[in-house]
C-alpha angles and dihedrals in degrees: 000000000000115000133210102280092197090062094041092056097048123105108291096239137037110244097254093042088056091051092049091053092051093049092048090052090051092049091051091051094043108032092163095060121097112221124206113205119215093150120088116051095241119138119239104193121090126248112280117259095251093049094043091051092051089049093049096042093051091046090053090047088058086066092064130073091237097048101039118118128190126193109355122227110280094239096039138272115300092240091061095041089052092048092052092049095045100039104031105033112019092065088056092053091251115138118207137170126220090252090063096058123075121188118213142161096264149349087241088058093050099042088048095047102042089081089071087078093058126091118249092253096050111136109233125203128187134178115250120254092041144170101266097228093074091058099037095051093052091043091055089054091054093243095124101045126235117324114249120188089341094309128111108214096212098044117103111214123195110200114226111197138154087269091060094041086249089289122123121255104220126216120230092257144320096108127106100175128024122191115210129180119193123204079032128237112234108010097046091226119139125207115240124218088258091055098041099044096067090046090056090046090049092050092053093046092050099038091243129150122229116210100201117198108201098168091131099044092117088069095062110119103165122085101224094063122091118232090206133027087227089072085074117083113250097020094115090071097047112027147067120194127213119200136174145201091212103092102031101038098027096249099146088114095034099050120216132142141141141219125211119213116176116227093235093057108112139182130195129252098185103304094337121100115227128192111247090205092053090051092049090050091049091050092049093050089057101039109038144026098218134252120308122264096242091051092051090048089053091049092051089050089053088058100048121092096269093043094050091051092050096045090047085061090055092051092047090053093053091045088053088055090049089054090051090053095043097047095038093053092044089054089050090055101260123139106234139178135187126024094114102081095013143047089238129090117200114202135184112240114245122255093008089290118173112255095240090047089052089049090056093043092048092050096046099040102034105015089232123136122213136151124268113237092223088067088069096051143296093291088058093066110116092028136090136202126222123183130217092217100117139075120293089243095053091043092054092046091049092053091048091050093049092048091050094046096047 
């Protein structure tokens, strides 16, 4: 059997799998050391009472003849589609129909799978640093060529640095698909209306598609930042938007998300226009059987008035942790970014230290785990990501340890 050579020649481990192996090795060698994890973006607080009750009640209902449900609709139950439209988009002035919303088990799933709709010669652009899934999924499809010295020859990278305000500087053309994440993972930066509007205009002028990852939109605190790309005029003809319940409602272990694809969004098959939404629906019908009924009931509960109030408390708690990290490291002399509209704090490594070297030093000297910036792309070298997904007590202790060690 011949295998996929593009997969076989990728880096052996996914970024966070590599980190987990290093941490496990350290734990084995130092069993007496207590490690504080501010690395992977996994939530630590439990589901809220209202959401958990909806989850449990619907699961128990599945044990009765009246409440049992079989295969769910591919795109999601109408009650959840309506809740997403009415609670997430209508308040923003964005009008959607049920046929434009697709429920799935995660934004990672969707951002990694959307590339299946693209032709093999599609020119892919990502911001740098970047969430690795956008790159890996296209690399597995062979669209980026074979990796050489950590570089994919056919990948277009757009460095996002303090000098650019962590926003991409776009070329005049030469891009078919642009992946954007706002608020950004890993830098924590969020695109303002003034930054996003010209990107949407550029995409329409160049016939490019924007894959917009809005998984962290609940963390936006400043008023001049859109919660959806569809708040920007013209986005319906050039963008899809991927969202998640993971980081606002604590669904990392429950799994529910959704992608919005406007009906007027089209791609080209030769000279023929083809609906992107129709292709996505056709793919879903062949490759999945939807998200379970209890999970969708829990997601709907997270969107009703009680659920929104409770989940807002979760988000506020994580943002408070982000403030502890940001202000504590600034006081200790670090240069830091993010943590205002995002649960991520992006810091410059001290003394021009390499990001993987800083990872090792941080683990050995402070027993704190973070994520090396180089793991997110070349422009991430010399930077480091810390997450706010921990308890306030552990967050404070981690900051104190880092300040003492460095």
